[in-house]
Structure formats: C-alpha cells, structure tokens
C-alpha positions as a Markdown table, in Angstrom:
| # | Residue | x | y | z |
|---|---|---|---|---|
| 1 | Met | -88.3 | 90.9 | 44.2 |
| 2 | Thr | -88.1 | 90.1 | 47.6 |
| 3 | Val | -91.7 | 89.2 | 49.1 |
| 4 | Ser | -91.8 | 90.5 | 52.7 |
| 5 | Pro | -92.7 | 87.2 | 55.1 |
| 6 | Phe | -95.6 | 89.0 | 56.3 |
| 7 | Thr | -97.5 | 88.7 | 53.2 |
| 8 | Arg | -97.0 | 85.1 | 52.8 |
| 9 | Ala | -99.7 | 82.8 | 54.0 |
| 10 | Ala | -98.9 | 80.8 | 56.8 |
| 11 | Pro | -98.5 | 77.0 | 55.6 |
| 12 | Pro | -100.8 | 74.7 | 57.1 |
| 13 | Val | -99.5 | 72.8 | 60.2 |
| 14 | Ser | -101.5 | 69.5 | 61.4 |
| 15 | Arg | -102.0 | 69.7 | 65.0 |
| 16 | Pro | -103.7 | 66.4 | 65.7 |
| 17 | Ala | -102.4 | 65.9 | 69.4 |
| 18 | Ala | -103.4 | 69.5 | 70.4 |
| 19 | Ile | -107.0 | 68.7 | 68.7 |
| 20 | Ala | -107.4 | 65.5 | 70.9 |
| 21 | Arg | -106.8 | 67.0 | 73.9 |
| 22 | Trp | -109.3 | 69.6 | 73.2 |
| 23 | Leu | -111.9 | 67.2 | 72.2 |
| 24 | Leu | -111.3 | 65.0 | 75.7 |
| 25 | Val | -112.0 | 68.3 | 77.4 |
| 26 | Val | -115.2 | 68.5 | 75.4 |
| 27 | Ala | -116.1 | 65.1 | 76.1 |
| 28 | Leu | -115.4 | 65.8 | 79.9 |
| 29 | Leu | -117.8 | 68.5 | 79.6 |
| 30 | Val | -120.7 | 66.2 | 78.1 |
| 31 | Phe | -120.1 | 64.1 | 81.1 |
| 32 | Cys | -120.9 | 67.0 | 83.4 |
| 33 | Met | -123.8 | 67.4 | 81.2 |
| 34 | Val | -124.9 | 64.0 | 81.7 |
| 35 | Val | -124.6 | 64.0 | 85.4 |
| 36 | Val | -126.7 | 67.3 | 86.0 |
| 37 | Gly | -129.3 | 65.9 | 83.7 |
| 38 | Gly | -129.3 | 62.9 | 86.0 |
| 39 | Ile | -129.7 | 65.4 | 89.0 |
| 40 | Thr | -132.4 | 67.5 | 87.0 |
| 41 | Arg | -134.2 | 64.4 | 86.3 |
| 42 | Leu | -134.0 | 63.0 | 89.9 |
| 43 | Thr | -135.0 | 66.2 | 91.6 |
| 44 | Glu | -138.2 | 66.7 | 89.1 |
| 45 | Ser | -136.6 | 70.0 | 88.0 |
| 46 | Gly | -136.7 | 69.8 | 84.4 |
| 47 | Leu | -140.2 | 71.6 | 83.5 |
| 48 | Ser | -139.3 | 74.5 | 86.0 |
| 49 | Ile | -138.1 | 76.6 | 82.9 |
| 50 | Thr | -141.1 | 76.5 | 80.6 |
| 51 | Gln | -139.4 | 78.6 | 77.8 |
| 52 | Trp | -136.7 | 78.3 | 75.5 |
| 53 | Lys | -134.6 | 81.1 | 74.8 |
| 54 | Pro | -130.9 | 79.8 | 73.5 |
| 55 | Ile | -129.5 | 83.3 | 74.2 |
| 56 | Thr | -131.3 | 85.2 | 76.8 |
| 57 | Gly | -132.0 | 82.3 | 78.9 |
| 58 | Ala | -128.4 | 82.1 | 79.9 |
| 59 | Ile | -129.3 | 84.7 | 82.6 |
| 60 | Pro | -131.6 | 83.7 | 85.2 |
| 61 | Pro | -133.9 | 85.6 | 86.9 |
| 62 | Leu | -132.4 | 88.7 | 88.9 |
| 63 | Thr | -135.2 | 90.4 | 90.6 |
| 64 | His | -138.5 | 89.3 | 92.9 |
| 65 | Asp | -140.4 | 90.4 | 90.0 |
| 66 | Gln | -138.6 | 88.2 | 87.4 |
| 67 | Trp | -138.9 | 85.1 | 90.0 |
| 68 | Met | -142.5 | 85.5 | 90.4 |
| 69 | Glu | -143.2 | 85.9 | 86.7 |
| 70 | Ala | -140.8 | 82.4 | 85.9 |
| 71 | Phe | -143.1 | 80.7 | 88.9 |
| 72 | Arg | -146.1 | 82.1 | 87.4 |
| 73 | Leu | -145.4 | 80.3 | 84.0 |
| 74 | Tyr | -144.4 | 77.2 | 85.7 |
| 75 | Gln | -147.9 | 77.3 | 87.6 |
| 76 | Gln | -149.9 | 77.1 | 84.7 |
| 77 | Ile | -148.3 | 73.4 | 83.5 |
| 78 | Pro | -150.0 | 70.3 | 84.8 |
| 79 | Glu | -146.9 | 69.2 | 86.9 |
| 80 | Tyr | -147.6 | 72.4 | 89.4 |
| 81 | Gln | -151.1 | 71.9 | 89.1 |
| 82 | Gln | -151.5 | 68.1 | 89.6 |
| 83 | Ile | -148.2 | 67.6 | 91.6 |
| 84 | Asn | -146.5 | 70.6 | 93.2 |
| 85 | Arg | -149.8 | 72.8 | 93.8 |
| 86 | Gly | -149.0 | 74.8 | 97.0 |
| 87 | Met | -144.9 | 74.8 | 96.6 |
| 88 | Thr | -143.2 | 77.9 | 97.7 |
| 89 | Leu | -141.2 | 80.3 | 95.6 |
| 90 | Gly | -137.8 | 78.9 | 97.4 |
| 91 | Asp | -139.0 | 75.3 | 96.5 |
| 92 | Phe | -139.4 | 76.5 | 92.7 |
| 93 | Gln | -135.8 | 78.3 | 92.8 |
| 94 | Phe | -134.5 | 74.9 | 93.8 |
| 95 | Ile | -135.6 | 72.9 | 90.8 |
| 96 | Phe | -135.1 | 76.4 | 88.7 |
| 97 | Phe | -131.5 | 76.1 | 89.3 |
| 98 | Trp | -130.9 | 72.7 | 88.5 |
| 99 | Glu | -132.7 | 72.9 | 85.0 |
| 100 | Trp | -130.8 | 76.3 | 84.5 |
| 101 | Ala | -127.5 | 74.8 | 85.2 |
| 102 | His | -128.4 | 71.9 | 83.0 |
| 103 | Arg | -129.0 | 74.3 | 79.9 |
| 104 | Leu | -126.3 | 76.7 | 80.6 |
| 105 | Leu | -123.7 | 73.4 | 80.8 |
| 106 | Gly | -125.2 | 72.9 | 77.2 |
| 107 | Arg | -124.7 | 76.5 | 76.3 |
| 108 | Leu | -121.0 | 76.2 | 77.5 |
| 109 | Ile | -120.4 | 73.0 | 75.6 |
| 110 | Gly | -121.5 | 74.6 | 72.6 |
| 111 | Val | -118.8 | 77.6 | 72.8 |
| 112 | Ala | -116.1 | 75.2 | 73.9 |
| 113 | Phe | -116.7 | 73.1 | 70.9 |
| 114 | Ala | -117.3 | 75.7 | 68.2 |
| 115 | Leu | -114.6 | 78.6 | 69.2 |
| 116 | Pro | -111.6 | 76.3 | 68.9 |
| 117 | Leu | -112.8 | 74.6 | 65.7 |
| 118 | Leu | -112.8 | 78.1 | 64.2 |
| 119 | Trp | -109.6 | 78.7 | 65.6 |
| 120 | Phe | -108.1 | 75.0 | 64.5 |
| 121 | Ala | -109.4 | 75.8 | 61.0 |
| 122 | Ala | -108.1 | 79.0 | 60.6 |
| 123 | Arg | -104.9 | 77.9 | 61.6 |
| 124 | Arg | -105.2 | 75.0 | 59.2 |
| 125 | Ala | -104.2 | 72.8 | 62.0 |
| 126 | Ile | -107.4 | 70.2 | 61.1 |
| 127 | Pro | -105.7 | 67.1 | 59.8 |
| 128 | Ala | -107.0 | 65.9 | 56.4 |
| 129 | Gly | -110.3 | 63.9 | 56.6 |
| 130 | Tyr | -111.4 | 65.2 | 60.1 |
| 131 | Gly | -112.8 | 68.4 | 59.1 |
| 132 | Ala | -116.3 | 67.1 | 58.2 |
| 133 | Arg | -116.1 | 64.6 | 61.4 |
| 134 | Leu | -115.5 | 67.8 | 63.6 |
| 135 | Val | -118.1 | 69.7 | 62.0 |
| 136 | Ala | -120.9 | 66.7 | 62.3 |
| 137 | Leu | -119.7 | 66.5 | 65.8 |
| 138 | Leu | -120.5 | 70.3 | 66.4 |
| 139 | Ala | -123.8 | 69.9 | 64.4 |
| 140 | Leu | -125.1 | 66.8 | 66.5 |
| 141 | Gly | -124.4 | 68.9 | 69.9 |
| 142 | Gly | -126.7 | 71.6 | 68.2 |
| 143 | Leu | -129.4 | 69.1 | 67.6 |
| 144 | Gln | -129.3 | 68.0 | 70.9 |
| 145 | Gly | -130.1 | 71.1 | 72.3 |
| 146 | Ala | -133.4 | 71.0 | 70.1 |
| 147 | Ile | -133.9 | 67.6 | 71.5 |
| 148 | Gly | -133.7 | 68.8 | 74.9 |
| 149 | Trp | -136.3 | 71.4 | 74.2 |
| 150 | Trp | -138.6 | 68.8 | 72.0 |
| 151 | Met | -138.3 | 66.8 | 75.2 |
| 152 | Val | -139.0 | 69.5 | 77.6 |
| 153 | Lys | -142.5 | 70.4 | 75.6 |
| 154 | Ser | -143.8 | 66.8 | 76.1 |
| 155 | Gly | -144.1 | 67.8 | 79.8 |
| 156 | Leu | -145.8 | 71.2 | 79.3 |
| 157 | Ser | -149.7 | 70.9 | 78.1 |
| 158 | Val | -151.2 | 67.5 | 79.1 |
| 159 | Arg | -148.5 | 65.2 | 80.9 |
| 160 | Thr | -147.1 | 66.0 | 84.3 |
| 161 | Asp | -143.8 | 64.7 | 83.2 |
| 162 | Val | -141.6 | 64.3 | 80.2 |
| 163 | Ser | -142.1 | 61.8 | 77.6 |
| 164 | His | -139.8 | 58.7 | 78.5 |
| 165 | Tyr | -139.2 | 57.9 | 74.7 |
| 166 | Arg | -137.6 | 61.6 | 74.3 |
| 167 | Leu | -135.9 | 61.6 | 77.3 |
| 168 | Ala | -134.4 | 58.2 | 76.0 |
| 169 | Val | -133.2 | 60.0 | 72.8 |
| 170 | His | -132.0 | 63.0 | 74.5 |
| 171 | Leu | -129.9 | 60.7 | 76.8 |
| 172 | Leu | -128.7 | 58.4 | 74.1 |
| 173 | Thr | -127.7 | 61.4 | 71.8 |
| 174 | Ala | -125.4 | 62.6 | 74.8 |
| 175 | Leu | -123.5 | 59.4 | 75.2 |
| 176 | Phe | -123.6 | 58.8 | 71.3 |
| 177 | Ile | -121.6 | 62.3 | 71.5 |
| 178 | Ile | -119.4 | 61.1 | 74.1 |
| 179 | Gly | -118.4 | 58.0 | 72.4 |
| 180 | Gly | -117.8 | 59.8 | 69.0 |
| 181 | Leu | -115.5 | 62.6 | 70.9 |
| 182 | Val | -113.5 | 59.5 | 72.6 |
| 183 | Trp | -113.2 | 57.8 | 69.0 |
| 184 | Thr | -112.5 | 60.9 | 67.0 |
| 185 | Ala | -109.6 | 61.9 | 69.8 |
| 186 | Leu | -108.1 | 58.5 | 69.7 |
| 187 | Asp | -107.7 | 58.5 | 66.2 |
| 188 | Leu | -106.0 | 61.8 | 66.2 |
| 189 | Arg | -103.7 | 60.3 | 69.2 |
| 190 | Ala | -102.8 | 57.9 | 66.7 |
| 191 | Leu | -102.2 | 60.3 | 64.0 |
| 192 | Ala | -99.8 | 62.3 | 66.1 |
| 193 | Arg | -97.6 | 59.3 | 67.1 |
| 194 | Ser | -97.3 | 58.3 | 63.4 |
| 195 | Pro | -98.6 | 60.2 | 60.5 |
| 196 | Arg | -99.2 | 57.2 | 58.3 |
| 197 | Ala | -101.8 | 56.2 | 60.7 |
| 198 | Arg | -105.3 | 55.6 | 59.4 |
| 199 | Pro | -108.5 | 56.0 | 61.4 |
| 200 | Ala | -109.6 | 52.9 | 63.4 |
| 201 | Ala | -112.5 | 50.9 | 61.8 |
| 202 | Leu | -115.7 | 49.4 | 63.8 |
| 203 | Arg | -115.3 | 45.6 | 63.3 |
| 204 | Pro | -118.6 | 43.4 | 63.6 |
| 205 | Phe | -117.7 | 42.2 | 67.2 |
| 206 | Ala | -117.2 | 45.5 | 68.6 |
| 207 | Leu | -120.5 | 46.8 | 66.8 |
| 208 | Leu | -122.3 | 44.1 | 68.2 |
| 209 | Val | -121.1 | 44.7 | 71.9 |
| 210 | Leu | -122.3 | 48.4 | 71.5 |
| 211 | Leu | -125.7 | 47.4 | 70.0 |
| 212 | Val | -126.0 | 45.2 | 73.4 |
| 213 | Leu | -124.9 | 48.0 | 75.3 |
| 214 | Leu | -127.3 | 50.3 | 73.7 |
| 215 | Val | -130.3 | 48.5 | 74.5 |
| 216 | Gln | -129.4 | 48.3 | 78.0 |
| 217 | Leu | -129.1 | 52.1 | 78.2 |
| 218 | Met | -132.1 | 52.8 | 76.4 |
| 219 | Leu | -133.8 | 50.7 | 79.2 |
| 220 | Gly | -132.2 | 52.7 | 81.8 |
| 221 | Ala | -133.4 | 55.7 | 80.2 |
| 222 | Phe | -137.0 | 54.4 | 80.2 |
| 223 | Thr | -136.5 | 52.9 | 83.6 |
| 224 | Ala | -135.6 | 56.6 | 84.6 |
| 225 | Gly | -138.3 | 58.4 | 82.8 |
| 226 | Leu | -141.2 | 55.8 | 83.6 |
| 227 | Asp | -139.9 | 55.8 | 87.5 |
| 228 | Ala | -139.6 | 52.2 | 86.9 |
| 229 | Gly | -136.9 | 51.9 | 89.7 |
| 230 | Tyr | -139.5 | 52.6 | 92.5 |
| 231 | Val | -141.6 | 49.4 | 91.9 |
| 232 | Ser | -139.1 | 47.4 | 93.8 |
| 233 | Asn | -136.4 | 48.0 | 96.2 |
| 234 | Thr | -135.5 | 44.3 | 96.6 |
| 235 | Trp | -132.6 | 42.2 | 94.7 |
| 236 | Pro | -132.3 | 39.7 | 92.8 |
| 237 | Leu | -136.1 | 38.9 | 93.2 |
| 238 | Met | -138.7 | 41.7 | 92.6 |
| 239 | Asn | -140.8 | 41.8 | 95.4 |
| 240 | Asp | -140.5 | 37.9 | 96.0 |
| 241 | His | -140.8 | 37.2 | 92.5 |
| 242 | Val | -138.6 | 36.5 | 89.6 |
| 243 | Val | -140.8 | 37.7 | 87.0 |
| 244 | Pro | -142.8 | 40.6 | 88.9 |
| 245 | Glu | -146.4 | 40.8 | 89.6 |
| 246 | Gly | -147.9 | 43.9 | 88.2 |
| 247 | Ile | -147.0 | 43.8 | 84.5 |
| 248 | Gln | -150.1 | 45.1 | 82.0 |
| 249 | Trp | -150.4 | 44.4 | 78.9 |
| 250 | Leu | -150.4 | 47.7 | 77.0 |
| 251 | Gly | -152.0 | 46.8 | 73.2 |
| 252 | Ser | -148.5 | 45.8 | 71.3 |
| 253 | Leu | -145.7 | 44.3 | 72.4 |
| 254 | Trp | -143.4 | 47.2 | 72.1 |
| 255 | Ala | -145.7 | 49.4 | 74.1 |
| 256 | Thr | -145.8 | 46.7 | 76.9 |
| 257 | Val | -141.9 | 46.3 | 76.5 |
| 258 | Ser | -140.9 | 50.2 | 76.2 |
| 259 | Ser | -143.6 | 51.7 | 78.9 |
| 260 | Asp | -145.0 | 49.2 | 81.7 |
| 261 | Pro | -142.9 | 49.9 | 84.4 |
| 262 | Tyr | -142.4 | 46.7 | 86.0 |
| 263 | Leu | -141.5 | 45.1 | 82.6 |
| 264 | Val | -139.2 | 47.7 | 82.0 |
| 265 | His | -137.4 | 47.5 | 85.4 |
| 266 | Phe | -137.1 | 43.9 | 84.8 |
| 267 | Leu | -135.6 | 44.0 | 81.7 |
| 268 | His | -132.7 | 46.8 | 82.6 |
| 269 | Arg | -132.5 | 44.5 | 85.4 |
| 270 | Trp | -131.4 | 41.4 | 83.7 |
| 271 | Trp | -130.3 | 42.6 | 80.3 |
| 272 | Ala | -127.3 | 44.1 | 82.6 |
| 273 | Trp | -125.8 | 41.1 | 82.6 |
| 274 | Val | -126.0 | 40.3 | 78.7 |
| 275 | Ala | -124.1 | 43.5 | 78.6 |
| 276 | Ala | -121.6 | 42.9 | 81.0 |
| 277 | Val | -120.7 | 39.4 | 79.4 |
| 278 | Ala | -120.8 | 41.4 | 76.1 |
| 279 | Leu | -118.4 | 44.2 | 77.7 |
| 280 | Ile | -116.1 | 41.9 | 79.5 |
| 281 | Leu | -115.6 | 40.0 | 76.1 |
| 282 | Leu | -114.9 | 43.2 | 74.5 |
| 283 | Ala | -112.0 | 44.2 | 77.2 |
| 284 | Arg | -110.6 | 41.1 | 76.6 |
| 285 | Arg | -110.0 | 41.7 | 72.8 |
| 286 | Ala | -108.9 | 44.9 | 73.6 |
| 287 | Lys | -106.4 | 43.1 | 76.1 |
| 288 | Gln | -105.4 | 41.0 | 73.0 |
| 289 | Ala | -104.8 | 44.0 | 70.9 |
| 290 | Gly | -102.2 | 45.6 | 73.3 |
| 291 | Arg | -104.7 | 48.3 | 74.6 |
| 292 | Arg | -104.6 | 46.9 | 78.3 |
| 293 | Gly | -105.4 | 50.2 | 79.5 |
| 294 | Ala | -108.9 | 50.2 | 77.9 |
| 295 | Ser | -109.5 | 46.4 | 79.2 |
| 296 | Ile | -109.0 | 47.9 | 82.8 |
| 297 | Ala | -111.3 | 51.1 | 81.9 |
| 298 | Ile | -114.2 | 48.6 | 80.8 |
| 299 | Asn | -113.9 | 45.9 | 83.5 |
| 300 | Ala | -113.6 | 49.0 | 86.2 |
| 301 | Ala | -116.6 | 50.2 | 84.7 |
| 302 | Val | -119.1 | 47.3 | 84.2 |
| 303 | Gly | -118.3 | 45.9 | 88.1 |
| 304 | Thr | -118.7 | 49.4 | 89.5 |
| 305 | Gln | -122.2 | 49.8 | 87.3 |
| 306 | Ile | -123.4 | 46.5 | 88.8 |
| 307 | Leu | -122.8 | 47.4 | 92.1 |
| 308 | Leu | -124.1 | 50.7 | 92.0 |
| 309 | Gly | -127.3 | 49.4 | 90.2 |
| 310 | Ile | -127.8 | 46.9 | 92.8 |
| 311 | Ala | -127.3 | 49.6 | 95.4 |
| 312 | Thr | -129.5 | 52.2 | 94.0 |
| 313 | Val | -132.4 | 49.4 | 93.7 |
| 314 | Ile | -131.8 | 48.5 | 97.6 |
| 315 | Ser | -131.8 | 52.0 | 98.5 |
| 316 | Gly | -134.9 | 52.9 | 97.1 |
| 317 | Ile | -133.2 | 55.1 | 94.6 |
| 318 | Ala | -131.6 | 57.2 | 96.8 |
| 319 | Leu | -130.3 | 60.5 | 95.0 |
| 320 | Pro | -126.4 | 60.5 | 95.3 |
| 321 | Leu | -126.7 | 56.1 | 94.2 |
| 322 | Ala | -128.6 | 57.2 | 91.3 |
| 323 | Val | -126.5 | 60.2 | 90.1 |
| 324 | Leu | -123.5 | 57.8 | 90.6 |
| 325 | His | -125.2 | 55.0 | 88.5 |
| 326 | Gln | -125.9 | 57.3 | 85.7 |
| 327 | Ala | -122.2 | 59.1 | 85.9 |
| 328 | Val | -120.5 | 55.6 | 85.6 |
| 329 | Gly | -122.9 | 54.6 | 82.7 |
| 330 | Ala | -121.6 | 57.7 | 80.7 |
| 331 | Leu | -117.9 | 56.5 | 81.8 |
| 332 | Leu | -119.0 | 52.6 | 80.6 |
| 333 | Val | -119.8 | 54.4 | 77.1 |
| 334 | Ala | -116.4 | 56.2 | 77.1 |
| 335 | Ala | -114.6 | 53.2 | 78.0 |
| 336 | Ala | -116.5 | 51.0 | 75.2 |
| 337 | Ala | -115.7 | 53.3 | 72.8 |
| 338 | Trp | -111.9 | 53.1 | 73.7 |
| 339 | Gly | -112.3 | 49.3 | 73.9 |
| 340 | Ala | -114.2 | 49.1 | 70.3 |
| 341 | His | -111.4 | 51.9 | 68.5 |
| 342 | Ala | -108.6 | 49.3 | 70.3 |
| 343 | Val | -110.0 | 46.3 | 68.7 |
| 344 | Gly | -110.2 | 48.0 | 65.1 |
| 345 | Ala | -107.5 | 50.2 | 65.1 |
| 346 | Arg | -105.1 | 49.8 | 61.6 |
| 347 | Arg | -101.4 | 49.2 | 61.8 |
C-alpha cells in the first residue's frame, strides 16, 4: 500500500542560520527599546501612565475625555503634585507619548519573539539543545515587562521618581537580554557553518571582564536614577576636586556607595577606566582568537563611550548626548558579548 506524501509528517530541518538572523533582529529591537527607555527617563516621562494594562494599554487615549481621564490619574501622584503642578494637557501628552512608545515597543518585541519561536518550533527547525535556551530568553523578556511595572509602581505613591535600584534592575535585565540574544545567535551561526560546532564556553577571563562591565553599567543606572550626572559639569575634576565635596554618609557602606549622588557619579566616572582597560584586553584576546571584527567593535565602542561620557557631563547632561551615551552602552554590551564568545569558541 502506497502512503500519500501528504499524510507523512515533514522531517525536521534544522535552520540555525535563519534563527540566528531572527535573534539579531530581536536584539536590534531591544536596543531600540533601551534607547527609547533612555529618552523616557531623561524627559521624566516614566510615571505618566499610572496603570498597567498589558493588552488594552496598547491603545492610547483617542478622545479628549480619555486624555483628561489619563491626565486626572497622573495628577493624583506625588510627581505631579510636588514637581509638575500646573502643567498643561499638551505637556502631559508629550511625556505620555514617550512612556506609551516605550511600552508599545516592549509589546512589539514580545510578539516579534514569541510568534517566530512558535513557527520555528512547529516546523521542527530549532537545532537540538537550543529550544530551552530560546524559551528562557522569551521568559526573561516577559519578566522584563513585570520588572518595568514594578519599577514604575515605586514612584506612584510616596516618591516623586522611581527607585534607582529598580531602575538598575530594569536596565541591566534589558542589557543581559541583548547579550543573551547575541551570544545565542553567534552559537547558531557557528552551527550553520559546521554541523559539528559546539556552543561557546564562557571563559574565566571573559567572565571577569563582563563582571567589571556589569559594575560600570550598574553605576551608570544609579547615576541616571539619582540624577547624579547633574552634580558636576566639569571634567576631569568634579567641581575643582578629585574627590568631590558633598559626599554624605548614609548609614552603611552600601547605602552610601549606591545612593549618594556625588559618590555614585565619582565611581561611575573613574570605574569607567577600569572597565575600558578590561574590555581592551578582551578585544586583544578576541583578535588572537581570529575574531578581528569583535576586537574592532569593542575598541570602537569603548572609545566612543568614553568621549560621549565626558561630553555628556560637560554639556550639563544634554538630552541628545545622554541618549547617545546610553545607546553606545548597549552596543558595548553587544560587542563585549561578541568578544567573550570569540574567546570561548570551541573548535
């Protein structure tokens, strides 16, 4: 008896190259979200939407009455009552737009990840050993949405801004997702070139460099959350001092290191050089491993980021420079992930 070809299940066909391209597109979307998140923070727009509606929140207010209701809800929180009292509806619509765009982009990323993942899974195109990693990245993206609302909630009742600790968790999670997407895409590209390729390993040296970078990124998030960039607009000295005046003991070493604006700015400013040296060494290792592109990307991102950091401080935190500083920081994470992957590639 002959079996019709239409009744046979399609044989699994692994498509690592296609999945790698898709992951890099998602990484680009997450990068865009980090940039929009920076604008949202710098324009003080993050508390303009006081409710979390994952589905219906995708539609902004469309009528005058709907806008007035959204504005009324904003007028009930401390940020409006203590800082923005008297703002016009037009001013509110401006800050509302950036927070709404930030959340909408998050929803778009969720769809751009979940639907192709289901399609690749249905086609049995996901290579063995990668399904769990892709699901974990999807789950981390969903968790990021919850972290975002957890962050916003911290500024709706007592504070006039969000907790800088929660802001740091939100930003670092987004950057970790970028690194995870890039790393997985590179593993899949290697698999596409050779079916016998194995996933890269995170070597101790590369891990150390990434931890040094993590500290710098955390200090950057604290600087943003505390508005610590505004305490000094001079470089290399801070208000004519190497160690700035104004540092106050806040009860414990951790509280002082993480919450005093002068000390946080000082640490972020000078730990940057430690991170730069570590990343340059990583770039050198990547070049020795035969990945010259990763080396160039790291060195270019490090140099650009240092110049942007100095320019941002001297400008008094000009919006375009501050946004570029955060954007290049995200690119630096991607470049560092590329370099660490190159060092750990197993042939």
